[in-house]
Structure formats: C-alpha cells, structure tokens
OpenMM code with the backbone's topology and positions (N, CA, C; nanometers):
from openmm import Vec3, app, unit

residues = "MET ARG THR THR VAL THR LEU ASP GLU ASP VAL VAL LYS ALA LEU GLU ALA LEU ARG ARG GLU ARG GLY LEU GLY THR SER ALA ALA LEU ASN GLU LEU VAL ARG ARG GLY LEU ALA ALA THR GLU PRO PRO ARG ALA ARG PHE ARG GLN ARG THR SER SER MET GLY THR PRO LYS VAL ALA LEU ASP ASP ILE GLY SER ALA LEU GLU LEU LEU GLU GLY GLU GLY HIS GLY".split()
positions = [
    Vec3(13.1334, 10.0312, 15.7393),
    Vec3(13.1935, 9.9182, 15.6719),
    Vec3(13.3415, 9.9484, 15.6487),
    Vec3(13.4215, 9.8529, 15.6735),
    Vec3(13.5649, 9.8660, 15.6479),
    Vec3(13.6009, 9.7803, 15.5282),
    Vec3(13.6825, 9.8390, 15.4420),
    Vec3(13.7312, 9.7638, 15.3264),
    Vec3(13.8624, 9.8260, 15.2819),
    Vec3(13.9383, 9.7523, 15.2066),
    Vec3(14.0647, 9.8026, 15.1546),
    Vec3(14.0486, 9.8262, 15.0053),
    Vec3(14.0873, 9.9447, 14.9610),
    Vec3(14.0813, 9.9774, 14.8190),
    Vec3(14.2143, 10.0375, 14.7764),
    Vec3(14.2438, 10.0285, 14.6487),
    Vec3(14.3608, 10.0928, 14.5919),
    Vec3(14.3117, 10.2103, 14.5088),
    Vec3(14.3586, 10.3299, 14.5422),
    Vec3(14.3150, 10.4509, 14.4731),
    Vec3(14.4187, 10.4929, 14.3705),
    Vec3(14.3719, 10.5397, 14.2562),
    Vec3(14.4613, 10.5949, 14.1558),
    Vec3(14.5184, 10.7267, 14.2075),
    Vec3(14.6321, 10.7653, 14.1524),
    Vec3(14.7031, 10.8851, 14.2001),
    Vec3(14.6174, 11.0111, 14.1903),
    Vec3(14.5413, 11.0257, 14.0817),
    Vec3(14.4577, 11.1448, 14.0674),
    Vec3(14.3473, 11.1500, 14.1725),
    Vec3(14.2976, 11.0327, 14.2123),
    Vec3(14.1953, 11.0270, 14.3171),
    Vec3(14.2566, 11.0630, 14.4520),
    Vec3(14.3776, 11.0155, 14.4771),
    Vec3(14.4469, 11.0483, 14.6019),
    Vec3(14.4681, 11.1989, 14.6115),
    Vec3(14.5084, 11.2612, 14.5011),
    Vec3(14.5292, 11.4065, 14.5019),
    Vec3(14.3993, 11.4813, 14.5299),
    Vec3(14.2898, 11.4382, 14.4678),
    Vec3(14.1599, 11.5018, 14.4917),
    Vec3(14.1164, 11.4816, 14.6363),
    Vec3(14.1394, 11.3646, 14.6880),
    Vec3(14.1045, 11.3333, 14.8262),
    Vec3(14.1838, 11.4200, 14.9238),
    Vec3(14.3128, 11.4319, 14.9014),
    Vec3(14.3979, 11.5134, 14.9881),
    Vec3(14.3603, 11.6615, 14.9795),
    Vec3(14.3309, 11.7076, 14.8602),
    Vec3(14.2922, 11.8474, 14.8433),
    Vec3(14.1628, 11.8762, 14.9185),
    Vec3(14.0668, 11.7874, 14.9104),
    Vec3(13.9405, 11.8049, 14.9808),
    Vec3(13.9619, 11.8006, 15.1325),
    Vec3(14.0460, 11.7093, 15.1777),
    Vec3(14.0766, 11.7001, 15.3211),
    Vec3(14.1343, 11.8309, 15.3724),
    Vec3(14.2327, 11.8856, 15.3002),
    Vec3(14.2961, 12.0106, 15.3435),
    Vec3(14.1976, 12.1273, 15.3386),
    Vec3(14.1223, 12.1348, 15.2290),
    Vec3(14.0298, 12.2451, 15.2075),
    Vec3(13.9181, 12.2486, 15.3119),
    Vec3(13.8664, 12.1315, 15.3479),
    Vec3(13.7507, 12.1253, 15.4366),
    Vec3(13.7827, 12.0777, 15.5769),
    Vec3(13.9097, 12.0411, 15.6018),
    Vec3(13.9479, 11.9929, 15.7347),
    Vec3(13.8809, 11.8611, 15.7700),
    Vec3(13.8682, 11.7733, 15.6736),
    Vec3(13.8011, 11.6447, 15.6934),
    Vec3(13.9027, 11.5332, 15.7138),
    Vec3(13.8555, 11.4246, 15.7717),
    Vec3(13.9356, 11.3031, 15.7793),
    Vec3(13.9280, 11.2307, 15.6453),
    Vec3(14.0109, 11.1307, 15.6318),
    Vec3(14.0155, 11.0566, 15.5055),
    Vec3(13.8810, 10.9928, 15.4726),
    Vec3(13.8184, 10.9263, 15.5689),
    Vec3(13.6905, 10.8601, 15.5432),
    Vec3(13.5823, 10.9595, 15.5041),
    Vec3(13.5734, 11.0709, 15.5754),
    Vec3(13.4710, 11.1713, 15.5451),
    Vec3(13.4930, 11.2306, 15.4063),
    Vec3(13.6182, 11.2594, 15.3725),
    Vec3(13.6483, 11.3165, 15.2409),
    Vec3(13.6172, 11.2151, 15.1307),
    Vec3(13.6548, 11.0908, 15.1519),
    Vec3(13.6287, 10.9872, 15.0524),
    Vec3(13.4781, 10.9677, 15.0341),
    Vec3(13.4040, 10.9640, 15.1442),
    Vec3(13.2587, 10.9505, 15.1344),
    Vec3(13.1977, 11.0669, 15.0569),
    Vec3(13.2467, 11.1874, 15.0792),
    Vec3(13.1936, 11.3031, 15.0071),
    Vec3(13.2228, 11.2922, 14.8577),
    Vec3(13.3434, 11.2540, 14.8228),
    Vec3(13.3772, 11.2387, 14.6812),
    Vec3(13.2925, 11.1305, 14.6145),
    Vec3(13.2710, 11.0208, 14.6845),
    Vec3(13.1892, 10.9129, 14.6282),
    Vec3(13.0457, 10.9602, 14.6114),
    Vec3(12.9924, 11.0314, 14.7097),
    Vec3(12.8555, 11.0830, 14.6981),
    Vec3(12.8428, 11.1809, 14.5811),
    Vec3(12.9430, 11.2646, 14.5630),
    Vec3(12.9402, 11.3574, 14.4490),
    Vec3(12.9343, 11.2801, 14.3176),
    Vec3(13.0166, 11.1775, 14.3094),
    Vec3(13.0186, 11.0960, 14.1875),
    Vec3(12.8865, 11.0252, 14.1640),
    Vec3(12.8263, 10.9742, 14.2685),
    Vec3(12.6978, 10.9059, 14.2547),
    Vec3(12.5860, 11.0024, 14.2170),
    Vec3(12.5957, 11.1251, 14.2633),
    Vec3(12.4914, 11.2238, 14.2361),
    Vec3(12.5054, 11.2863, 14.0978),
    Vec3(12.6249, 11.2805, 14.0412),
    Vec3(12.6478, 11.3419, 13.9093),
    Vec3(12.5696, 11.2650, 13.8036),
    Vec3(12.5092, 11.3376, 13.7152),
    Vec3(12.4363, 11.2730, 13.6067),
    Vec3(12.4914, 11.3230, 13.4745),
    Vec3(12.4867, 11.2358, 13.3771),
    Vec3(12.5297, 11.2747, 13.2432),
    Vec3(12.4172, 11.3532, 13.1782),
    Vec3(12.4521, 11.4500, 13.0950),
    Vec3(12.3458, 11.5231, 13.0254),
    Vec3(12.2681, 11.4264, 12.9359),
    Vec3(12.1383, 11.4460, 12.9233),
    Vec3(12.0599, 11.3542, 12.8401),
    Vec3(12.1046, 11.3612, 12.6946),
    Vec3(12.1098, 11.2478, 12.6326),
    Vec3(12.1482, 11.2418, 12.4918),
    Vec3(12.0279, 11.2769, 12.4055),
    Vec3(12.0568, 11.3305, 12.2898),
    Vec3(11.9494, 11.3596, 12.1949),
    Vec3(11.8871, 11.2276, 12.1506),
    Vec3(11.7574, 11.2253, 12.1416),
    Vec3(11.6873, 11.1046, 12.1007),
    Vec3(11.7240, 11.0701, 11.9567),
    Vec3(11.7538, 10.9426, 11.9308),
    Vec3(11.7890, 10.8978, 11.7967),
    Vec3(11.6637, 10.8981, 11.7099),
    Vec3(11.6753, 10.9516, 11.5925),
    Vec3(11.5632, 10.9528, 11.4987),
    Vec3(11.6149, 10.9067, 11.3634),
    Vec3(11.5585, 10.7984, 11.3139),
    Vec3(11.5973, 10.7449, 11.1838),
    Vec3(11.5256, 10.8229, 11.0753),
    Vec3(11.6001, 10.8775, 10.9826),
    Vec3(11.5406, 10.9503, 10.8716),
    Vec3(11.5286, 10.8566, 10.7519),
    Vec3(11.4174, 10.8633, 10.6862),
    Vec3(11.3948, 10.7772, 10.5702),
    Vec3(11.3591, 10.8624, 10.4496),
    Vec3(11.3779, 10.8053, 10.3336),
    Vec3(11.3413, 10.8716, 10.2081),
    Vec3(11.2718, 10.7698, 10.1199),
    Vec3(11.1758, 10.8152, 10.0450),
    Vec3(11.1073, 10.7266, 9.9516),
    Vec3(11.2010, 10.6967, 9.8351),
    Vec3(11.2111, 10.5716, 9.8003),
    Vec3(11.2944, 10.5316, 9.6872),
    Vec3(11.2099, 10.4962, 9.5658),
    Vec3(11.0801, 10.5237, 9.5748),
    Vec3(10.9920, 10.4949, 9.4622),
    Vec3(10.9474, 10.3505, 9.4635),
    Vec3(10.8776, 10.3141, 9.3597),
    Vec3(10.8264, 10.1784, 9.3466),
    Vec3(10.9371, 10.0881, 9.2926),
    Vec3(10.9559, 9.9697, 9.3528),
    Vec3(11.0596, 9.8777, 9.3040),
    Vec3(11.0305, 9.8313, 9.1611),
    Vec3(11.1344, 9.8087, 9.0833),
    Vec3(11.1213, 9.7621, 8.9449),
    Vec3(11.0885, 9.6137, 8.9378),
    Vec3(11.1251, 9.5399, 9.0414),
    Vec3(11.0972, 9.3959, 9.0483),
    Vec3(11.0417, 9.3646, 9.1864),
    Vec3(10.9788, 9.2486, 9.1969),
    Vec3(10.9298, 9.2044, 9.3275),
    Vec3(11.0502, 9.1827, 9.4192),
    Vec3(11.0432, 9.2382, 9.5367),
    Vec3(11.1575, 9.2307, 9.6272),
    Vec3(11.1790, 9.0917, 9.6853),
    Vec3(11.0817, 9.0048, 9.6704),
    Vec3(11.0974, 8.8692, 9.7223),
    Vec3(11.1290, 8.7690, 9.6103),
    Vec3(11.1662, 8.8197, 9.4924),
    Vec3(11.1960, 8.7335, 9.3779),
    Vec3(11.3395, 8.7604, 9.3314),
    Vec3(11.4334, 8.6851, 9.3843),
    Vec3(11.5755, 8.7079, 9.3546),
    Vec3(11.6062, 8.6834, 9.2070),
    Vec3(11.5349, 8.5901, 9.1451),
    Vec3(11.5587, 8.5619, 9.0032),
    Vec3(11.5293, 8.6826, 8.9158),
    Vec3(11.4180, 8.7508, 8.9423),
    Vec3(11.3839, 8.8708, 8.8644),
    Vec3(11.4856, 8.9812, 8.8871),
    Vec3(11.5315, 8.9964, 9.0104),
    Vec3(11.6305, 9.0993, 9.0404),
    Vec3(11.7608, 9.0713, 8.9656),
    Vec3(11.8066, 8.9441, 8.9665),
    Vec3(11.9302, 8.9089, 8.8951),
    Vec3(11.9140, 8.9274, 8.7441),
    Vec3(11.7985, 8.8925, 8.6923),
    Vec3(11.7746, 8.9090, 8.5495),
    Vec3(11.7807, 9.0553, 8.5097),
    Vec3(11.7240, 9.1410, 8.5932),
    Vec3(11.7262, 9.2839, 8.5647),
    Vec3(11.8695, 9.3386, 8.5730),
    Vec3(11.9460, 9.2961, 8.6720),
    Vec3(12.0808, 9.3476, 8.6932),
    Vec3(12.1826, 9.2892, 8.5959),
    Vec3(12.1717, 9.1588, 8.5677),
    Vec3(12.2751, 9.0923, 8.4899),
    Vec3(12.2299, 9.0506, 8.3505),
    Vec3(12.1035, 9.0682, 8.3212),
    Vec3(12.0532, 9.0292, 8.1882),
    Vec3(12.0049, 8.8846, 8.1900),
    Vec3(11.9375, 8.8477, 8.0838),
    Vec3(11.8861, 8.7104, 8.0752),
    Vec3(12.0027, 8.6123, 8.0646),
    Vec3(11.9815, 8.4922, 8.1144),
    Vec3(12.0849, 8.3897, 8.1080),
    Vec3(12.2003, 8.4141, 8.2038),
    Vec3(12.1727, 8.4747, 8.3163),
    Vec3(12.2776, 8.5107, 8.4129),
    Vec3(12.3386, 8.3907, 8.4824),
    Vec3(12.2725, 8.2778, 8.4830),
    Vec3(12.3149, 8.1625, 8.5626),
    Vec3(12.4109, 8.0797, 8.4949),
] * unit.nanometer
topology = app.Topology()
chain = topology.addChain("A")
for resn in residues:
    res = topology.addResidue(resn, chain)
    for name in ("N", "CA", "C"):
        topology.addAtom(name, app.Element.getBySymbol(name[0]), res)
C-alpha cells in the first residue's frame, strides 16, 4: 500500500538511525518501527479496589430529609 504521511522529527531520526544501523530501506525500517510499536504493551495496571469503612447505624432514616434537617438544624428549621 502506498500512502503519504508526515513524520515528526523524532520519528525521522529514529527511522534514519535504524536504516543506518541495519542497512534497511525507508519502507522496511518504517515497517519495523511500526511493528515494534504495535507489539509493545503497557504494563498491566493494578486492579482498582474501593475500600469501605463502617460508619455505624444512621441516626435518622436516610430517606427522610425532614428528619435529617431537624437533627442538623434543630426544630423549626424551615
């Protein structure tokens, strides 16, 4: 396949270095660099684990906002 691409300067330097080192043509060197990149894998990340702590029994029903406000702000909060 033929295509036109624009390479960044650091990629051009790596490509030229590989060409000189291995006596390859531009296409062969570029294909090798691309294959290396495709084969590279990132190290596996540590599995995320959520840590929880018991906060005890709630003082008010968690589905009753009025009781929670009364406890926090006192009677007659409204």
